[in-house]
All heavy atoms as a GROMACS GRO file, in nm:
protein
  438
    1MET      N    1   1.249  -3.551  -0.180
    1MET     CA    2   1.211  -3.417  -0.139
    1MET      C    3   1.201  -3.329  -0.263
    1MET      O    4   1.292  -3.321  -0.342
    1MET     CB    5   1.316  -3.364  -0.042
    1MET     CG    6   1.296  -3.221   0.001
    1MET     SD    7   1.164  -3.194   0.121
    1MET     CE    8   1.218  -3.294   0.256
    2ILE      N    9   1.088  -3.262  -0.275
    2ILE     CA   10   1.067  -3.168  -0.384
    2ILE      C   11   1.086  -3.026  -0.329
    2ILE      O   12   1.013  -2.984  -0.240
    2ILE     CB   13   0.924  -3.181  -0.442
    2ILE    CG1   14   0.903  -3.322  -0.496
    2ILE    CG2   15   0.900  -3.076  -0.549
    2ILE    CD1   16   0.759  -3.353  -0.532
    3PRO      N   17   1.185  -2.953  -0.380
    3PRO     CA   18   1.205  -2.817  -0.330
    3PRO      C   19   1.108  -2.719  -0.396
    3PRO      O   20   1.085  -2.724  -0.516
    3PRO     CB   21   1.350  -2.785  -0.370
    3PRO     CG   22   1.375  -2.871  -0.489
    3PRO     CD   23   1.290  -2.994  -0.472
    4VAL      N   24   1.050  -2.633  -0.317
    4VAL     CA   25   0.965  -2.526  -0.368
    4VAL      C   26   1.048  -2.400  -0.362
    4VAL      O   27   1.094  -2.361  -0.255
    4VAL     CB   28   0.836  -2.511  -0.283
    4VAL    CG1   29   0.756  -2.391  -0.329
    4VAL    CG2   30   0.753  -2.637  -0.291
    5GLY      N   31   1.069  -2.334  -0.475
    5GLY     CA   32   1.155  -2.217  -0.485
    5GLY      C   33   1.120  -2.106  -0.389
    5GLY      O   34   1.101  -2.128  -0.271
    6ALA      N   35   1.107  -1.987  -0.438
    6ALA     CA   36   1.080  -1.871  -0.354
    6ALA      C   37   0.933  -1.861  -0.319
    6ALA      O   38   0.847  -1.884  -0.403
    6ALA     CB   39   1.125  -1.743  -0.424
    7VAL      N   40   0.905  -1.826  -0.196
    7VAL     CA   41   0.768  -1.807  -0.150
    7VAL      C   42   0.760  -1.668  -0.086
    7VAL      O   43   0.851  -1.624  -0.019
    7VAL     CB   44   0.725  -1.917  -0.051
    7VAL    CG1   45   0.811  -1.916   0.073
    7VAL    CG2   46   0.579  -1.906  -0.014
    8ASN      N   47   0.651  -1.598  -0.115
    8ASN     CA   48   0.626  -1.467  -0.055
    8ASN      C   49   0.530  -1.489   0.061
    8ASN      O   50   0.427  -1.554   0.045
    8ASN     CB   51   0.566  -1.372  -0.158
    8ASN     CG   52   0.557  -1.230  -0.108
    8ASN    OD1   53   0.560  -1.204   0.011
    8ASN    ND2   54   0.545  -1.137  -0.200
    9ILE      N   55   0.561  -1.435   0.176
    9ILE     CA   56   0.478  -1.460   0.295
    9ILE      C   57   0.388  -1.342   0.328
    9ILE      O   58   0.365  -1.311   0.444
    9ILE     CB   59   0.564  -1.502   0.415
    9ILE    CG1   60   0.670  -1.398   0.450
    9ILE    CG2   61   0.629  -1.636   0.390
    9ILE    CD1   62   0.743  -1.427   0.579
   10ASP      N   63   0.330  -1.280   0.226
   10ASP     CA   64   0.243  -1.165   0.251
   10ASP      C   65   0.101  -1.206   0.289
   10ASP      O   66   0.019  -1.122   0.320
   10ASP     CB   67   0.242  -1.069   0.132
   10ASP     CG   68   0.186  -1.130   0.005
   10ASP    OD1   69   0.167  -1.253   0.001
   10ASP    OD2   70   0.162  -1.055  -0.090
   11THR      N   71   0.071  -1.335   0.289
   11THR     CA   72  -0.059  -1.386   0.336
   11THR      C   73  -0.033  -1.500   0.434
   11THR      O   74   0.082  -1.538   0.457
   11THR     CB   75  -0.144  -1.440   0.219
   11THR    OG1   76  -0.081  -1.557   0.166
   11THR    CG2   77  -0.161  -1.336   0.109
   12SER      N   78  -0.138  -1.559   0.486
   12SER     CA   79  -0.121  -1.671   0.579
   12SER      C   80  -0.106  -1.805   0.506
   12SER      O   81  -0.069  -1.904   0.568
   12SER     CB   82  -0.241  -1.679   0.673
   12SER     OG   83  -0.359  -1.702   0.598
   13HIS      N   84  -0.132  -1.808   0.377
   13HIS     CA   85  -0.127  -1.934   0.303
   13HIS      C   86   0.008  -2.006   0.310
   13HIS      O   87   0.012  -2.127   0.331
   13HIS     CB   88  -0.166  -1.912   0.156
   13HIS     CG   89  -0.307  -1.872   0.138
   13HIS    ND1   90  -0.346  -1.740   0.139
   13HIS    CD2   91  -0.419  -1.945   0.120
   13HIS    CE1   92  -0.478  -1.734   0.123
   13HIS    NE2   93  -0.524  -1.856   0.112
   14PRO      N   94   0.121  -1.935   0.294
   14PRO     CA   95   0.250  -2.006   0.300
   14PRO      C   96   0.273  -2.079   0.433
   14PRO      O   97   0.333  -2.186   0.435
   14PRO     CB   98   0.353  -1.895   0.280
   14PRO     CG   99   0.281  -1.792   0.200
   14PRO     CD  100   0.140  -1.795   0.254
   15MET      N  101   0.223  -2.023   0.543
   15MET     CA  102   0.239  -2.088   0.671
   15MET      C  103   0.153  -2.215   0.678
   15MET      O  104   0.200  -2.319   0.724
   15MET     CB  105   0.202  -1.994   0.786
   15MET     CG  106   0.308  -1.888   0.813
   15MET     SD  107   0.322  -1.767   0.682
   15MET     CE  108   0.277  -1.617   0.761
   16GLY      N  109   0.032  -2.205   0.632
   16GLY     CA  110  -0.056  -2.322   0.631
   16GLY      C  111  -0.002  -2.434   0.543
   16GLY      O  112   0.001  -2.550   0.584
   17PHE      N  113   0.042  -2.397   0.423
   17PHE     CA  114   0.101  -2.497   0.334
   17PHE      C  115   0.230  -2.551   0.392
   17PHE      O  116   0.260  -2.670   0.383
   17PHE     CB  117   0.127  -2.439   0.195
   17PHE     CG  118   0.002  -2.405   0.118
   17PHE    CD1  119  -0.008  -2.285   0.050
   17PHE    CD2  120  -0.105  -2.492   0.114
   17PHE    CE1  121  -0.122  -2.253  -0.022
   17PHE    CE2  122  -0.221  -2.460   0.042
   17PHE     CZ  123  -0.229  -2.340  -0.025
   18GLY      N  124   0.310  -2.462   0.452
   18GLY     CA  125   0.438  -2.503   0.511
   18GLY      C  126   0.420  -2.606   0.621
   18GLY      O  127   0.495  -2.703   0.629
   19ASP      N  128   0.318  -2.587   0.705
   19ASP     CA  129   0.291  -2.685   0.811
   19ASP      C  130   0.254  -2.820   0.752
   19ASP      O  131   0.301  -2.924   0.799
   19ASP     CB  132   0.180  -2.634   0.903
   19ASP     CG  133   0.224  -2.518   0.990
   19ASP    OD1  134   0.347  -2.498   1.008
   19ASP    OD2  135   0.136  -2.444   1.038
   20SER      N  136   0.171  -2.820   0.649
   20SER     CA  137   0.132  -2.946   0.583
   20SER      C  138   0.252  -3.013   0.517
   20SER      O  139   0.269  -3.134   0.528
   20SER     CB  140   0.023  -2.921   0.478
   20SER     OG  141  -0.095  -2.876   0.539
   21MET      N  142   0.334  -2.933   0.450
   21MET     CA  143   0.451  -2.990   0.383
   21MET      C  144   0.550  -3.045   0.484
   21MET      O  145   0.612  -3.150   0.461
   21MET     CB  146   0.520  -2.883   0.296
   21MET     CG  147   0.437  -2.843   0.177
   21MET     SD  148   0.519  -2.733   0.059
   21MET     CE  149   0.577  -2.600   0.160
   22LYS      N  150   0.564  -2.978   0.597
   22LYS     CA  151   0.657  -3.023   0.701
   22LYS      C  152   0.613  -3.158   0.757
   22LYS      O  153   0.696  -3.246   0.780
   22LYS     CB  154   0.662  -2.918   0.812
   22LYS     CG  155   0.777  -2.932   0.906
   22LYS     CD  156   0.782  -2.811   0.999
   22LYS     CE  157   0.896  -2.818   1.095
   22LYS     NZ  158   0.901  -2.703   1.183
   23LYS      N  159   0.482  -3.176   0.775
   23LYS     CA  160   0.430  -3.304   0.826
   23LYS      C  161   0.453  -3.415   0.725
   23LYS      O  162   0.491  -3.526   0.762
   23LYS     CB  163   0.279  -3.292   0.854
   23LYS     CG  164   0.246  -3.217   0.977
   23LYS     CD  165   0.096  -3.211   0.996
   23LYS     CE  166   0.057  -3.113   1.102
   23LYS     NZ  167  -0.089  -3.096   1.111
   24ASP      N  168   0.428  -3.386   0.598
   24ASP     CA  169   0.439  -3.486   0.492
   24ASP      C  170   0.585  -3.522   0.464
   24ASP      O  171   0.617  -3.637   0.442
   24ASP     CB  172   0.371  -3.433   0.365
   24ASP     CG  173   0.372  -3.533   0.252
   24ASP    OD1  174   0.354  -3.653   0.279
   24ASP    OD2  175   0.392  -3.491   0.137
   25GLY      N  176   0.672  -3.421   0.462
   25GLY     CA  177   0.813  -3.444   0.440
   25GLY      C  178   0.855  -3.464   0.295
   25GLY      O  179   0.971  -3.491   0.269
   26CYS      N  180   0.762  -3.452   0.202
   26CYS     CA  181   0.795  -3.472   0.060
   26CYS      C  182   0.825  -3.343  -0.014
   26CYS      O  183   0.884  -3.345  -0.121
   26CYS     CB  184   0.681  -3.544  -0.012
   26CYS     SG  185   0.658  -3.712   0.045
   27VAL      N  186   0.780  -3.231   0.041
   27VAL     CA  187   0.797  -3.101  -0.023
   27VAL      C  188   0.854  -3.005   0.082
   27VAL      O  189   0.818  -3.013   0.199
   27VAL     CB  190   0.663  -3.047  -0.076
   27VAL    CG1  191   0.680  -2.913  -0.143
   27VAL    CG2  192   0.600  -3.146  -0.172
   28LYS      N  193   0.943  -2.913   0.037
   28LYS     CA  194   1.004  -2.820   0.131
   28LYS      C  195   1.027  -2.684   0.065
   28LYS      O  196   1.072  -2.677  -0.049
   28LYS     CB  197   1.138  -2.875   0.177
   28LYS     CG  198   1.214  -2.784   0.270
   28LYS     CD  199   1.351  -2.839   0.300
   28LYS     CE  200   1.424  -2.735   0.385
   28LYS     NZ  201   1.565  -2.759   0.394
   29TYR      N  202   0.995  -2.578   0.137
   29TYR     CA  203   1.033  -2.444   0.093
   29TYR      C  204   1.184  -2.434   0.101
   29TYR      O  205   1.245  -2.485   0.195
   29TYR     CB  206   0.976  -2.336   0.185
   29TYR     CG  207   0.827  -2.315   0.179
   29TYR    CD1  208   0.754  -2.300   0.296
   29TYR    CD2  209   0.760  -2.306   0.058
   29TYR    CE1  210   0.618  -2.278   0.293
   29TYR    CE2  211   0.623  -2.284   0.054
   29TYR     CZ  212   0.553  -2.270   0.172
   29TYR     OH  213   0.418  -2.247   0.169
   30VAL      N  214   1.246  -2.362   0.005
   30VAL     CA  215   1.390  -2.342   0.012
   30VAL      C  216   1.429  -2.195   0.016
   30VAL      O  217   1.537  -2.161   0.062
   30VAL     CB  218   1.465  -2.413  -0.104
   30VAL    CG1  219   1.454  -2.564  -0.090
   30VAL    CG2  220   1.413  -2.368  -0.239
   31GLU      N  221   1.343  -2.105  -0.031
   31GLU     CA  222   1.373  -1.963  -0.031
   31GLU      C  223   1.250  -1.882   0.005
   31GLU      O  224   1.138  -1.925  -0.018
   31GLU     CB  225   1.418  -1.917  -0.170
   31GLU     CG  226   1.543  -1.983  -0.221
   31GLU     CD  227   1.575  -1.942  -0.363
   31GLU    OE1  228   1.486  -1.901  -0.439
   31GLU    OE2  229   1.693  -1.953  -0.397
   32VAL      N  230   1.273  -1.766   0.062
   32VAL     CA  231   1.163  -1.677   0.095
   32VAL      C  232   1.193  -1.539   0.037
   32VAL      O  233   1.307  -1.495   0.033
   32VAL     CB  234   1.139  -1.668   0.248
   32VAL    CG1  235   1.255  -1.606   0.320
   32VAL    CG2  236   1.010  -1.594   0.280
   33TYR      N  237   1.087  -1.475  -0.010
   33TYR     CA  238   1.095  -1.339  -0.061
   33TYR      C  239   1.001  -1.254   0.022
   33TYR      O  240   0.888  -1.296   0.051
   33TYR     CB  241   1.050  -1.335  -0.208
   33TYR     CG  242   1.023  -1.197  -0.259
   33TYR    CD1  243   1.129  -1.112  -0.291
   33TYR    CD2  244   0.894  -1.149  -0.272
   33TYR    CE1  245   1.106  -0.983  -0.336
   33TYR    CE2  246   0.870  -1.021  -0.318
   33TYR     CZ  247   0.975  -0.939  -0.350
   33TYR     OH  248   0.952  -0.812  -0.394
   34ASN      N  249   1.045  -1.139   0.064
   34ASN     CA  250   0.959  -1.049   0.141
   34ASN      C  251   0.947  -0.917   0.067
   34ASN      O  252   1.047  -0.851   0.039
   34ASN     CB  253   1.016  -1.026   0.281
   34ASN     CG  254   0.925  -0.941   0.367
   34ASN    OD1  255   0.804  -0.945   0.352
   34ASN    ND2  256   0.983  -0.866   0.457
   35ASP      N  257   0.826  -0.877   0.036
   35ASP     CA  258   0.802  -0.749  -0.032
   35ASP      C  259   0.776  -0.638   0.069
   35ASP      O  260   0.708  -0.542   0.041
   35ASP     CB  261   0.688  -0.762  -0.131
   35ASP     CG  262   0.557  -0.802  -0.067
   35ASP    OD1  263   0.552  -0.818   0.057
   35ASP    OD2  264   0.458  -0.819  -0.140
   36SER      N  265   0.830  -0.654   0.187
   36SER     CA  266   0.819  -0.559   0.299
   36SER      C  267   0.683  -0.562   0.368
   36SER      O  268   0.655  -0.476   0.451
   36SER     CB  269   0.853  -0.417   0.254
   36SER     OG  270   0.985  -0.412   0.205
   37PHE      N  271   0.601  -0.659   0.337
   37PHE     CA  272   0.472  -0.673   0.404
   37PHE      C  273   0.495  -0.723   0.547
   37PHE      O  274   0.430  -0.678   0.640
   37PHE     CB  275   0.383  -0.770   0.327
   37PHE     CG  276   0.246  -0.788   0.386
   37PHE    CD1  277   0.146  -0.697   0.361
   37PHE    CD2  278   0.217  -0.896   0.467
   37PHE    CE1  279   0.018  -0.712   0.415
   37PHE    CE2  280   0.091  -0.913   0.522
   37PHE     CZ  281  -0.008  -0.821   0.496
   38ARG      N  282   0.588  -0.817   0.564
   38ARG     CA  283   0.620  -0.874   0.696
   38ARG      C  284   0.747  -0.810   0.752
   38ARG      O  285   0.836  -0.769   0.676
   38ARG     CB  286   0.643  -1.024   0.685
   38ARG     CG  287   0.526  -1.103   0.632
   38ARG     CD  288   0.421  -1.122   0.735
   38ARG     NE  289   0.310  -1.199   0.677
   38ARG     CZ  290   0.203  -1.229   0.744
   38ARG    NH1  291   0.190  -1.192   0.868
   38ARG    NH2  292   0.106  -1.296   0.687
   39SER      N  293   0.758  -0.807   0.882
   39SER     CA  294   0.878  -0.752   0.946
   39SER      C  295   0.995  -0.849   0.930
   39SER      O  296   0.976  -0.968   0.901
   39SER     CB  297   0.852  -0.728   1.095
   39SER     OG  298   0.840  -0.852   1.162
   40ASP      N  299   1.116  -0.799   0.952
   40ASP     CA  300   1.234  -0.885   0.946
   40ASP      C  301   1.224  -0.998   1.046
   40ASP      O  302   1.263  -1.111   1.018
   40ASP     CB  303   1.361  -0.805   0.970
   40ASP     CG  304   1.403  -0.724   0.847
   40ASP    OD1  305   1.361  -0.759   0.734
   40ASP    OD2  306   1.479  -0.628   0.863
   41ALA      N  307   1.171  -0.970   1.164
   41ALA     CA  308   1.156  -1.073   1.267
   41ALA      C  309   1.061  -1.184   1.220
   41ALA      O  310   1.088  -1.303   1.244
   41ALA     CB  311   1.105  -1.012   1.397
   42GLU      N  312   0.952  -1.147   1.154
   42GLU     CA  313   0.858  -1.248   1.102
   42GLU      C  314   0.924  -1.333   0.994
   42GLU      O  315   0.906  -1.455   0.990
   42GLU     CB  316   0.733  -1.181   1.046
   42GLU     CG  317   0.644  -1.121   1.152
   42GLU     CD  318   0.526  -1.046   1.093
   42GLU    OE1  319   0.549  -0.944   1.023
   42GLU    OE2  320   0.412  -1.090   1.115
   43VAL      N  321   1.001  -1.268   0.907
   43VAL     CA  322   1.069  -1.342   0.800
   43VAL      C  323   1.172  -1.437   0.859
   43VAL      O  324   1.180  -1.554   0.821
   43VAL     CB  325   1.134  -1.245   0.699
   43VAL    CG1  326   1.215  -1.322   0.596
   43VAL    CG2  327   1.029  -1.160   0.630
   44GLU      N  328   1.249  -1.390   0.955
   44GLU     CA  329   1.349  -1.475   1.018
   44GLU      C  330   1.283  -1.592   1.092
   44GLU      O  331   1.334  -1.703   1.092
   44GLU     CB  332   1.438  -1.394   1.112
   44GLU     CG  333   1.527  -1.295   1.042
   44GLU     CD  334   1.620  -1.358   0.939
   44GLU    OE1  335   1.674  -1.467   0.964
   44GLU    OE2  336   1.636  -1.297   0.830
   45GLY      N  337   1.168  -1.568   1.153
   45GLY     CA  338   1.093  -1.674   1.219
   45GLY      C  339   1.045  -1.778   1.120
   45GLY      O  340   1.049  -1.899   1.146
   46PHE      N  341   0.998  -1.733   1.003
   46PHE     CA  342   0.953  -1.824   0.897
   46PHE      C  343   1.071  -1.909   0.848
   46PHE      O  344   1.057  -2.030   0.830
   46PHE     CB  345   0.894  -1.742   0.781
   46PHE     CG  346   0.829  -1.825   0.674
   46PHE    CD1  347   0.697  -1.863   0.685
   46PHE    CD2  348   0.900  -1.862   0.562
   46PHE    CE1  349   0.636  -1.938   0.585
   46PHE    CE2  350   0.840  -1.936   0.462
   46PHE     CZ  351   0.708  -1.975   0.474
   47ILE      N  352   1.186  -1.845   0.830
   47ILE     CA  353   1.306  -1.917   0.785
   47ILE      C  354   1.344  -2.025   0.886
   47ILE      O  355   1.371  -2.140   0.848
   47ILE     CB  356   1.423  -1.818   0.764
   47ILE    CG1  357   1.396  -1.731   0.641
   47ILE    CG2  358   1.556  -1.891   0.752
   47ILE    CD1  359   1.490  -1.613   0.625
   48ALA      N  360   1.342  -1.991   1.013
   48ALA     CA  361   1.378  -2.087   1.118
   48ALA      C  362   1.274  -2.199   1.128
   48ALA      O  363   1.310  -2.317   1.142
   48ALA     CB  364   1.391  -2.016   1.252
   49ARG      N  365   1.149  -2.164   1.119
   49ARG     CA  366   1.040  -2.263   1.135
   49ARG      C  367   1.044  -2.370   1.027
   49ARG      O  368   1.019  -2.488   1.054
   49ARG     CB  369   0.906  -2.190   1.130
   49ARG     CG  370   0.787  -2.278   1.150
   49ARG     CD  371   0.662  -2.196   1.156
   49ARG     NE  372   0.544  -2.276   1.179
   49ARG     CZ  373   0.427  -2.227   1.211
   49ARG    NH1  374   0.410  -2.097   1.226
   49ARG    NH2  375   0.324  -2.306   1.229
   50TYR      N  376   1.076  -2.330   0.902
   50TYR     CA  377   1.072  -2.425   0.792
   50TYR      C  378   1.209  -2.462   0.737
   50TYR      O  379   1.220  -2.533   0.638
   50TYR     CB  380   0.983  -2.369   0.679
   50TYR     CG  381   0.842  -2.348   0.727
   50TYR    CD1  382   0.791  -2.221   0.744
   50TYR    CD2  383   0.762  -2.456   0.761
   50TYR    CE1  384   0.662  -2.202   0.792
   50TYR    CE2  385   0.633  -2.437   0.811
   50TYR     CZ  386   0.584  -2.310   0.824
   50TYR     OH  387   0.457  -2.292   0.872
   51GLY      N  388   1.317  -2.416   0.802
   51GLY     CA  389   1.451  -2.454   0.762
   51GLY      C  390   1.489  -2.408   0.622
   51GLY      O  391   1.553  -2.485   0.549
   52LEU      N  392   1.450  -2.287   0.586
   52LEU     CA  393   1.482  -2.236   0.454
   52LEU      C  394   1.631  -2.215   0.436
   52LEU      O  395   1.703  -2.189   0.531
   52LEU     CB  396   1.407  -2.105   0.427
   52LEU     CG  397   1.263  -2.124   0.377
   52LEU    CD1  398   1.173  -2.183   0.481
   52LEU    CD2  399   1.209  -1.992   0.329
   53GLU      N  400   1.674  -2.224   0.312
   53GLU     CA  401   1.815  -2.212   0.280
   53GLU      C  402   1.856  -2.068   0.247
   53GLU      O  403   1.973  -2.034   0.260
   53GLU     CB  404   1.848  -2.300   0.159
   53GLU     CG  405   1.821  -2.446   0.184
   53GLU     CD  406   1.824  -2.531   0.058
   53GLU    OE1  407   1.868  -2.482  -0.047
   53GLU    OE2  408   1.784  -2.648   0.067
   54ARG      N  409   1.760  -1.986   0.207
   54ARG     CA  410   1.798  -1.855   0.157
   54ARG      C  411   1.684  -1.754   0.165
   54ARG      O  412   1.568  -1.791   0.158
   54ARG     CB  413   1.837  -1.871   0.009
   54ARG     CG  414   1.908  -1.755  -0.051
   54ARG     CD  415   1.961  -1.796  -0.184
   54ARG     NE  416   1.894  -1.717  -0.286
   54ARG     CZ  417   1.933  -1.707  -0.409
   54ARG    NH1  418   2.035  -1.776  -0.451
   54ARG    NH2  419   1.869  -1.632  -0.493
   55ARG      N  420   1.722  -1.630   0.181
   55ARG     CA  421   1.627  -1.519   0.178
   55ARG      C  422   1.658  -1.431   0.057
   55ARG      O  423   1.773  -1.390   0.039
   55ARG     CB  424   1.639  -1.435   0.306
   55ARG     CG  425   1.545  -1.318   0.309
   55ARG     CD  426   1.558  -1.243   0.440
   55ARG     NE  427   1.464  -1.130   0.439
   55ARG     CZ  428   1.441  -1.053   0.544
   55ARG    NH1  429   1.505  -1.076   0.656
   55ARG    NH2  430   1.355  -0.954   0.536
   56LEU      N  431   1.560  -1.405  -0.024
   56LEU     CA  432   1.580  -1.319  -0.142
   56LEU      C  433   1.549  -1.177  -0.110
   56LEU      O  434   1.471  -1.145  -0.029
   56LEU     CB  435   1.490  -1.364  -0.257
   56LEU     CG  436   1.512  -1.508  -0.304
   56LEU    CD1  437   1.410  -1.541  -0.412
   56LEU    CD2  438   1.650  -1.527  -0.358
   0.00000   0.00000   0.00000
């Protein structure tokens, strides 16, 4: 498993990549950063969906 550090979810790209990485199982997001573009609920949903370890 290759951990991918912090990801900002201000676009749809992290979700698309996250779905592909989840299927493959070789790469995983570990942290998320929110610059206030997304709501707390969206960030928490992203964390739950991809099993992130930490929120920055």
